C-alpha positions in Angstrom: 20.7 29.8 2.0 22.6 31.2 4.3 24.3 27.9 6.8 21.8 29.1 9.8 19.0 29.4 7.0 19.8 25.7 6.1 19.9 24.3 9.8 16.5 25.7 10.0 15.0 24.3 7.4 16.5 20.3 8.0 13.5 18.1 10.3 14.6 15.5 12.6 11.9 12.9 11.9 10.9 10.1 13.7 8.9 7.3 11.2 6.8 4.5 12.7 5.9 1.1 11.6 5.2 -2.9 12.0 7.9 -3.5 9.5 9.1 -3.5 6.0 8.0 -7.2 5.1 6.8 -7.2 2.1 3.4 -4.9 1.3 3.2 -1.5 -0.6 3.2 1.1 2.2 6.0 -1.2 3.6 7.5 -0.6 0.0 6.0 3.2 0.7 7.7 4.0 3.6 11.5 2.1 2.5 11.3 4.5 -0.9 9.9 7.8 1.6 12.7 7.9 4.2 15.2 7.4 2.0 14.0 10.2 -0.1 13.8 12.2 2.9 16.6 11.3 3.7 18.6 12.6 0.5 17.0 15.9 0.8 19.1 16.6 3.8 16.7 16.1 7.3 17.7 13.5 10.6 15.5 10.6 9.7 14.4 8.0 12.1 13.2 4.5 11.3 11.3 2.2 13.8 9.6 -0.6 13.6 8.0 -2.9 16.0 9.3 -5.9 15.0 13.1 -7.0 14.7 13.7 -5.5 10.9 15.0 -10.2 10.5 12.3 -10.1 7.8 12.8 -6.8 5.7 11.7 -7.2 1.7 12.3 -3.2 1.3 15.6 -1.3 1.8 16.7 2.0 3.4 19.5 4.3 2.2 22.5 4.1 4.6 22.1 7.2 5.7 18.5 6.7 7.8 19.2 5.5 11.5 17.4 2.5 12.3 15.5 1.1 15.4 14.2 -1.9 15.5 12.3 -3.1 18.6 12.0 -6.4 18.4 8.1 -6.5 19.5 6.2 -9.5 19.5 2.6 -9.3 18.8 1.5 -13.6 19.8 0.1 -13.1 22.6 -3.0 -15.5 23.9 -5.8 -14.0 26.1 -7.0 -11.0 26.8 -4.2 -10.6 29.9 -1.6 -11.5 28.2 -2.6 -9.0 25.4 -3.0 -6.2 27.7 0.1 -7.0 29.2 2.1 -6.8 25.3 -0.4 -3.5 24.6 2.1 -1.6 27.3 5.2 -3.1 26.6 4.8 -1.9 22.9 3.3 1.3 23.8 6.2 2.1 27.0 8.6 0.8 23.9 7.2 3.2 21.7 7.3 6.4 24.2 11.2 5.2 25.1 12.2 5.4 21.4 10.2 8.3 20.8 11.8 10.4 23.7 15.2 8.9 22.3 15.1 10.6 19.1 13.5 13.3 20.7 12.6 14.4 17.2 10.8 18.1 15.8 8.0 15.2 13.9 6.9 12.2 13.9 5.4 10.3 11.4 3.2 7.0 11.1 2.0 4.6 8.8 -1.0 2.0 9.5 -4.0 2.1 10.9 -3.3 0.3 14.4 0.0 1.2 14.5 -1.1 4.8 14.5 -3.1 4.5 16.9 -0.4 3.1 18.9 2.3 5.6 18.6 -0.5 8.6 19.3 -1.7 6.5 22.6 2.6 6.5 23.5 3.2 10.2 22.7 -0.4 11.1 24.2 1.7 13.3 26.3 4.4 14.9 24.4 4.6 17.9 22.3 5.9 16.8 19.5 4.1 17.0 16.5 2.6 13.7 15.0 1.4 13.1 11.8 -0.7 9.8 11.0 -0.9 8.2 7.8 -3.7 6.2 6.8 -3.0 3.4 4.2 -6.5 1.6 3.4 -10.1 2.2 3.0 -10.0 3.4 7.3 -14.2 3.0 6.4 -14.3 -0.6 5.4 -10.8 -1.8 7.0 -12.3 -2.8 10.8 -9.6 -3.4 13.2 -12.7 -4.6 14.8 -15.2 -3.1 17.6 -12.6 -1.7 20.8 -9.7 -0.5 18.7 -12.4 1.2 15.7 -13.5 3.5 19.0 -10.1 3.8 20.0 -9.1 4.8 17.0 -12.0 7.4 16.6 -10.8 9.3 19.5 -7.3 9.0 19.7 -6.7 10.7 15.8 -8.3 13.9 17.7 -4.5 13.8 19.3 -2.8 14.0 15.7 -1.5 17.3 14.3 -2.7 15.9 11.0 -4.2 12.7 9.4 -3.0 11.8 6.0 -5.4 10.0 3.7 -5.0 8.0 0.1 -7.8 9.6 -1.0 -10.7 12.0 -0.9 -13.2 9.0 -0.3 -10.9 8.0 3.0 -10.2 11.4 3.6 -14.4 12.5 3.8 -14.6 9.8 6.3 -11.8 10.5 8.2 -12.4 14.7 8.4 -15.7 14.4 11.7 -12.3 13.2 14.2 -9.5 14.9 13.0 -7.6 17.7 13.1 -6.6 18.5 10.1 -6.9 15.8 7.3 -5.1 15.8 3.8 -4.8 13.9 0.4 -1.5 12.5 -0.3 -1.2 9.2 -2.9 1.2 7.6 -3.6 3.4 6.6 -6.4 5.0 5.1 -8.8 8.7 4.3 -10.5 9.1 5.9 -13.2 10.1 2.4 -15.4 13.2 2.2 -17.0 11.4 -0.1 -20.0 8.0 -1.0 -20.3 6.0 -4.2 -21.8 7.4 -5.9 -24.9 3.7 -6.0 -26.4 3.9 -8.7 -28.5 5.5 -10.5 -26.5 3.3 -10.4 -23.6 0.6 -10.9 -25.0 1.9 -14.2 -26.8 2.6 -15.5 -23.2 -1.7 -15.3 -22.5 -0.9 -14.7 -19.7 -2.9 -12.4 -16.3 -1.2 -11.2 -13.8 -2.5 -10.8 -9.9 -0.4 -9.6 -7.3 -0.9 -9.1 -3.3 -1.3 -10.5 0.1 -3.0 -12.8 0.1 -5.3 -12.4 2.6 -9.6 -12.4 1.8 -9.4 -8.5 1.9 -7.2 -8.9 -1.7 -10.7 -11.0 -3.4 -7.9 -13.9 -5.0 -10.9 -16.2 -4.2 -12.8 -14.1 -6.4 -10.4 -13.8 -9.7 -9.7 -17.4 -9.9 -13.7 -18.4 -10.0 -13.7 -15.1 -12.3 -10.5 -16.6 -14.4 -12.2 -20.3 -14.8 -15.7 -19.3 -16.0 -14.2 -16.7 -18.6 -11.4 -19.1 -19.9 -13.4 -22.4 -20.2 -13.5 -21.9 -24.0 -10.2 -21.0 -24.1 -7.6 -23.2 -21.9 -3.7 -21.9 -23.0 -4.5 -18.6 -20.6 -3.2 -18.7 -16.8 -2.9 -17.5 -14.0 -1.0 -16.0 -12.1 -1.0 -14.4 -8.3 2.6 -12.8 -6.9 2.7 -13.0 -3.2 2.5 -14.7 0.5 -0.5 -15.1 2.9 -2.9 -17.5 5.2 -5.5 -18.5 1.7 -2.5 -20.1 -0.2 -3.5 -23.6 0.7 -7.3 -22.3 0.5 -6.8 -21.0 -2.9 -4.8 -24.1 -4.4 -7.5 -26.6 -2.9 -9.8 -23.9 -4.5 -8.0 -24.5 -8.0 -7.9 -27.6 -8.2 -11.9 -28.1 -7.8 -12.3 -25.2 -10.5 -10.2 -27.7 -12.4 -7.4 -25.0 -13.3 -5.0 -26.2 -11.5 -2.9 -26.1 -14.2 -3.0 -23.3 -16.0 -2.6 -21.8 -12.1 0.8 -20.6 -10.1 1.5 -18.9 -7.2 5.2 -18.4 -6.8 5.0 -16.2 -3.4 6.4 -12.7 -2.7 8.5 -11.4 -5.7 10.7 -8.4 -6.3 11.1 -6.7 -8.3 7.7 -7.2 -10.1 9.2 -5.6 -13.6 9.8 -8.7 -16.0 7.0 -10.9 -14.3 4.4 -7.5 -14.7 5.9 -6.8 -17.8 5.4 -10.5 -19.3 2.3 -10.3 -18.6 -1.1 -10.0 -21.4 -3.5 -8.5 -18.2 -3.3 -7.3 -14.8 -5.8 -7.8 -12.7 -6.9 -6.6 -9.0 -9.9 -8.5 -7.8 -9.9 -6.5 -3.9 -12.3 -6.2 -1.5 -11.3 -3.2 -0.9 -8.3 -1.1 -1.1 -6.1 1.9 0.5 -3.9 2.9 -3.1 -2.7 -0.2 -5.0 0.9 0.3 -5.4 0.6 -3.0 -7.7 -1.8 -1.2 -10.0 0.0 1.8 -10.2 3.7 -0.7 -11.2 1.2 -2.7 -14.5 -0.6 0.8 -15.2 3.3 2.0 -15.6 4.5 -0.6 -17.2 2.4 -0.4 -20.1 0.1 -3.5 -18.9 -3.3 -3.4 -20.0 -4.9 -3.2 -16.1 -8.5 -4.1 -14.8 -9.7 -3.5 -11.7 -12.8 -3.6 -9.0 -14.9 -0.4 -8.9 -13.1 0.8 -5.1 -14.6 3.5 -4.4 -10.6 4.5 -2.6 -7.6 3.8 -4.6 -9.0 2.7 -7.9 -10.8 4.8 -8.9 -8.8 7.8 -8.3 -6.8 5.6 -10.4 -8.2 4.4 -13.7 -9.8 6.5 -15.9 -12.3 3.7 -17.1 -12.2 3.8 -21.3 -9.5 5.9 -21.4 -6.2 4.4 -19.1 -7.9 0.6 -18.0 -11.0 -0.9 -16.9 -13.1 -1.0 -14.5 -15.6 -3.5 -14.0 -18.6 -3.4 -10.5 -17.0 -5.5 -7.3 -18.4 -8.9 -7.5 -17.2 -12.1 -9.3 -19.4 -11.4 -12.5 -17.8 -8.0 -12.8 -14.6 -9.4 -12.7 -15.1 -12.5 -15.3 -17.6 -9.8 -17.2 -14.4 -7.7 -17.9 -11.6 -10.7 -17.9 -14.3 -12.0 -21.3 -13.6 -8.2 -22.6 -10.4 -7.9 -22.8 -9.5 -11.5 -23.8 -11.8 -11.0 -27.0 -10.5 -7.5 -28.2 -7.1 -7.0 -28.0 -7.1 -3.9 -30.1 -9.4 -1.8 -26.7 -6.6 -4.1 -24.5 -4.2 -3.0 -25.8 -5.2 0.4 -26.1 -5.6 1.2 -22.0 -2.3 -0.5 -21.9 -0.6 2.2 -23.7 -2.4 5.0 -22.0 -1.8 3.9 -18.9 1.7 4.5 -19.2 1.1 9.1 -17.9 0.7 7.3 -14.8 4.0 8.2 -14.3 3.5 11.8 -14.7 0.3 11.7 -12.2 1.8 9.8 -9.4 5.4 10.5 -9.2 7.5 10.1 -6.4 8.8 13.9 -6.2 5.2 15.1 -6.2 4.7 12.7 -2.9 8.0 13.1 -1.5 7.2 17.2 -1.5 3.5 16.6 -0.3 4.9 14.7 2.8 8.4 16.9 3.6 5.4 20.4 3.1 2.8 19.1 5.4 6.2 17.6 8.2 6.6 21.3 8.1 3.5 22.8 8.2 3.1 21.0 11.8 6.7 21.6 13.3 5.8 25.2 12.4 2.1 25.0 13.3 1.9 27.1 17.0 0.7 24.7 19.8 
């Protein structure tokens, strides 16, 4: 390839996300910008926050622009002013970078980026990181999303289910699932089984369903108090979950260690991983647990887990209810041979959802919109 060909193939990419403060979307964005940079692209990462609470790192060659925007306005007038300031800051950052293409992650952030860059000729690719059919932004912003997504050159969905929901109000939709790293080692199952520990991972927020998991766990392990439940994550429901554990009489068997990274060791030590979410995008924690060989049980969300787990072969899907979780946990406790067989088969998830495949898809999508006639 000649030098001129190399220069033409190199993209200038401006990536926008609210923050790198934990979470699956933030993990994927950090990994994506780092890998795109290593492929020779000029990548600038813009975060709406001040970057002081970063929990994910990026390649040192990624240019970082933290906008330092607050989000604590109270009252309609103050919130309106805040939105205007945010749009102006995003527009100024895009103008300063002057990229070939813009990539945005997460629903509300996508709306802001599309509104801010509406008059620009630069193509914008936006990515939904949850299930847009279930992740409500409220009546106003739900309506705005349907209007402004038509401006996007392409909308990226995590699953076919989400893509079908988005197609009526998007010019172009592609499906790009998340990725998981291949771990250096897998779970030592004899030790993990002896621990009698069930692990959950995620933000301590209502949509993650940890209140359902506590109730299901308490019932399923009533006859065997050696089992413990550990949930790694942080959020607004910490006090409520602690109070619930006390009310259920499982406080001495329940732990909330907080936000934990890396997750390799704590997940490897789990007898069973459980995902109780009310809805999901494409859960990174489930991918991580399966990649380690940890038997994994999940509610059967329309988007996400159903695309990851082949029920009965490499994981176990249950009805999205306390009863479904209770019965699934009971089955996994009582049938260790089946449970361990699922964990062993789950390791192949790293081949289906590799980082190379995901970055290839994003890179091709960005090239396509840059080369598309305007």
